[in-house]
N, C-alpha and C positions, 0 to 999 in steps of 0.2 A: 746491765748487760747481758745480752741476749746468751743464754747457756747454748755452748757450741755440742751439738746431738752427733758426732762423728762418730765413735766406736762404744763409749758409754760416759754419759752425762756425769756421772759421781766423779769417774777419774778425771774427768778433763777439769773439772772443778778445784778439784786437790791439787792438778796440777799449774793452777792459774792459770792459765794463758786465755787471752781473750780469741776470738771467732777469727779473727785477720792474719794472726801469725803467723811471719813467715817464716821462722823458725820450725821445725821438726819436734813435738814433745811426746809423741807415740812412734814407736820404731818395731816395723814389723817386716819378716823373713817369709816370704810366699811359695807356697808352691801350687801348680794347676794343673788339673786333670779336664780335658775337652771331651766332652760326653757326647755320643751320637746314636741314634733310635736304632730302632727295627729296620727303618729302609736305609739305613746310612747316612741320615740326612744329621748335621749338627742341631743336638739339642739342648744343648748346656754348659754350664763351665761349674765344676767343683774347687770349691777354695778351701785350701789350710794355710793358715795364719798364723804365724807364733810370734806372740809380742816379746818387747823386750822385758828385762830383767822388774826396771821402776813400775811400768803396765802389771806386769804378771804380780808385782809382791803386792800392789793394792787391789787387785782384782781377787786374791786369794786370801787377804788380811780377815783374820778371824774365822777363816771356814778349815776346813777339816780338824780331824781328830787327833792327839796323842804328837801333833808334827808331822803326822801324814799328811799328803796333798790334798785337796779338795777331789770329791766325789763329781761325776757330770752331774750328778741330782743335785749335789751343794750347786755348782753353775748355772745350773740350767736358766733361773732368772736373768743374771746377766747376760748369757749367750742371747735369749730373748731382746733384752733392751739393746744388747749389739745390733741384733738383725734389722729391730725396728729403726733403729735410730739408722743407717745405714741409708736406708731411701731418701734419706732427704739428700743424700752424695751419690746419688744412684750406684750404691754400692760400692764406688770407687772401680767399679769394672766398664770400659767402653770398649763394645765390639763392634766389628763394619762385616759386609758381606759384598766383595767389590767396590769396595767405596760405599757403601749405602749402609747408616748407623742400624743398629737392633736392638729390638728393646727388648727388656728383663722381666719376667713375671717376680714375683714375691720370693726371698729364700726359703728352700723345702730343706727338711733332713742337717736340723743345725743342732751344734753342740759344743760346749765349752769341754775341754780335757787338761789336766796340769801332770807334768813329768816328775817325775823322781826331784828335780830342783824347782820344782815348781812354777816352771815357766808355761803358761796356759798359751792353747793355740786352740784359736776358732774353726772351725770347719761349715761350711753349711754349701749348700749345690742351687744354683741362681740357671733356671728353667728358662729358654727362650719364649718368648711368647708363639710366636711360629719358628719353628725347627728351619734352619738355614743350608741351603744347598751345598753339599761336599765339593760340589764341581766347578765351585766357584769359592775363589780368596775367602778366605776366612780368617779373620784377625783380632786382634783385640788387645787392650793395655789397664796395667791395674795401675792408680794414681790416685791420689786425692788433689783434686784441682784447686785447693784453698796449703797447700804446700805443710800441713796442719801433721799428717799423718805421712812418714817416709817408706816406701814401701823396697824392696828389697827380694827380688827371685832369690832361692836356694840354688849356691854355685853347684851341687850333684843334682841330675835331672830335676830340674826346678817346673817342666811341662810334662805332660802324659798324655796318649791321645788312650781312650777307653771305646772297644766295639768300632773302634774305626775299620770301614772299606779297605782290602786290599791293597798296597800301594800308597797308601796317604804317609805324608811325611810333615815333619814340623821343623821351623826353627824360631828360635829366639834371636833378634835383632837390637843389638844394643842402640841408644841413641846417638845421635852424633853429636860431636863435642858443638858447646855453643859459641855461638859468633859471639865478639866483644862487647857490644851493645847490651846483647842478652847477659852475658855473664856480670856486667853492670848493673841492669835491673837486679837483677838474681839478688846482688850484695846492698842494691839501695833499697830492696825490701826487708831483707834480713835488719840491716840496722837501723829502718826506722820505721818495722814493726806493720808492713801491709803483705797482701795477698799478691805472690808476683803474678797471679792470673794461670787462667785453667790452658789458657794456649801453651806458656812457656811450662806449667807442671808435664803438660800432656810431652813434652818435647823433651825432657828429661827422665822419661820412662820407655823403658825396652818392650818392644812389642813382639807379641808373638802371631807367625802366622803359620796358618796350615794348610797343605794343600791336598788335593786326592787327583785323580786321573780320570 
């Protein structure tokens, strides 16, 4: 069976999940910051992803001293594995400028940390290959096309703007309810253990829209 490198290959093997499983096996609570450059263009996205207790427990197993959470240095090899593995899945980040798909460079400024409860959070920045005009509608979604990882934005301040030009605004648009046929397709994928497809995964994900005057 091909090893799935979604977030951490070892964690996936420990969970015992096949790559096409329609049931989420990793849960992520996300925050995002849209970054602007000195010219007022969208330059990239800063992600902060907090993992569920099971993944966090696996990630921190054997790390840390005297019962304390592991340090960033302890977790840096895993952080590197995570961001390198995410390339295969487009970093679970899909951005558009006025409907045109945008491409990202590789992650920078990445690290993992663990809080007092040993919940692990991955922090990384995705720079756009070419900055996007802030005067055109910019939008992005965060989701796993295979539905192996389930993403949900934080309820309080899920998205922020950094160094945005005056007058810029953002909104988080929740997905529309699924049609009956799509609900049946998702249920079938879960019961028969196959991926529901990236089109359905995208329709389950909120869309963040940034608009500047």
